[in-house]
C-alpha positions, 0 to 999 in steps of 0.5 A: 710433856712440855717436850710434846707441846713443844714438838706439837708447836712447831709442825714435828711428830717423833717419826720427824726423828728431830732430836729433843734438845734442836726442838728447845734449842729453837724455842729457847727453852733450857735443857732440863737439867739445867731447870734442875739444878734451879730446883734443887737450889731453890730447896736448898734454900729453903732448908736453909731459911727454916727453923734450926730444930726443923726436921729439914735442917736435921736431914740437912746436916745429919752425919752417917756413921759408916764407912766414908768410902760407902757413904754419899761425899756430902761436900760434894753434894752440899756444893752441888745443891748450892749451885745454881744454873749458870745461865742465871748466873745466880749462886749461892756460895 
């Protein structure tokens, strides 16, 4: 919906075949991947602020008892969920 509004503000349609990245750059809007990183970091901080016995904290530290090749790479996931948008330089490490 956001890109639709930006296209309307510029006065272009999908038939003009202008890439969404170009329109977002024209307005100085951050790419969607960066916005998702910031949302993930907000969630991560929200979980860390919770009580130790809350279901969120238990789920964050939950160890799955399966073969390591079948499980998600939890170390990488924890690192990525604690990393924010590089444009804001606001990391929780």
